[in-house]
C-alpha positions in Angstrom: -12.4 34.1 -29.0 -14.2 30.9 -27.0 -13.9 28.1 -29.7 -10.9 26.0 -29.4 -8.3 26.9 -32.3 -6.1 24.8 -34.2 -2.8 26.9 -34.3 0.0 25.7 -36.7 3.4 26.7 -36.1 5.5 28.7 -39.4 7.4 26.3 -41.6 9.9 28.7 -41.3 10.4 28.2 -37.2 13.7 27.4 -36.0 15.6 24.1 -35.0 15.7 22.1 -31.9 12.2 22.9 -30.2 10.7 24.9 -33.2 9.4 27.3 -30.8 11.2 30.2 -32.3 8.3 31.7 -34.7 4.6 32.5 -35.0 1.8 30.4 -35.1 -1.4 31.1 -36.8 -4.8 30.0 -36.8 -7.7 30.0 -39.3 -10.9 32.2 -38.1 -12.5 32.0 -41.6 -12.8 35.4 -42.1 -9.7 36.7 -40.2 -6.2 35.1 -39.2 -4.8 34.7 -35.5 -1.2 35.1 -35.0 0.4 34.8 -31.8 4.1 34.3 -30.5 5.1 30.5 -30.1 7.5 31.1 -27.3 4.6 32.9 -25.5 1.4 31.6 -26.6 -0.7 32.7 -23.4 0.4 36.5 -23.9 -1.9 37.6 -26.4 -3.0 36.9 -30.1 -3.7 39.3 -33.0 -6.2 38.9 -35.5 -6.5 40.2 -38.9 -8.6 40.2 -42.1 -7.4 37.2 -44.2 -7.0 39.7 -47.0 -4.4 41.6 -45.0 -3.0 38.4 -43.7 -2.3 37.2 -47.4 -0.6 40.8 -48.6 1.5 40.5 -45.6 2.9 37.1 -46.4 3.3 38.4 -50.0 4.9 41.5 -48.9 7.4 39.3 -46.9 8.0 37.0 -49.8 8.8 39.4 -52.2 11.5 40.9 -49.7 13.4 37.5 -49.0 13.8 37.1 -52.8 
């Protein structure tokens, strides 16, 4: 990934400095995911459809 990514933090990040969750970046056909506490340790990328399914599953699990 040589381009500069626009990372955004989860709306569920904890209080304080807000770095207790994950960040995502849109790569158009894939979503990049990284740990907001250690952003330079590594990035996971998954297809957009898989990311949508993951988020939907997590939402169902918290209801």
